N, C-alpha and C positions, 0 to 999 in steps of 0.2 A: 557840377564840375564841368568846366569848359574844356573842350578837346581841340586838338590841332592835328594836321596831317604831317607825316614824315615820308620823304621819298629817298630811297637808297638804291644805288646801282650795285648789283652783284653778278657774278658769273651765272649763266643759265644753269649749269650743272649744280652749283651750290644751292640755288633756289629750289631746284627740283628735289635734290637730296634732302634738304631741310623740310620741305613740304611733306615729303613721304615720312620722314622721321616724326614730325609733329603729328601728322595724321595717325600714325601708329599708336601714339599715346593720347589721342583724343583732343588734340589742339589744332587750331588753325594758325596761320602765320601771324596775323595781327595779335592774337592772344599770347602766342609764344614770345613775340618781340616785346609786348607790354610787360610780361612777367620778367623778362631779362632786364629791361630798363628799371623796373621797380626794385629788383634784387640789387642791381648796381647802386641805385640811389640809397637803399637801406644800408648797404655795406659802407658807402662813403660817409653816411651820417654817423654810423657807429665808430668809424675811424676818428672822426672829429670830436667825439665825446671822450676819447681816451686822454 
């Protein structure tokens, strides 16, 4: 699987809060973002199958 980089600008407080939240549940930021993107992708695919 080929990968690519994504850059996103967010407020510093949002980044800090998200990093703490994800750390509390054993995730790092890249993994959490990847899970989010995969979830959205699967949701959209299911919508198109209806």
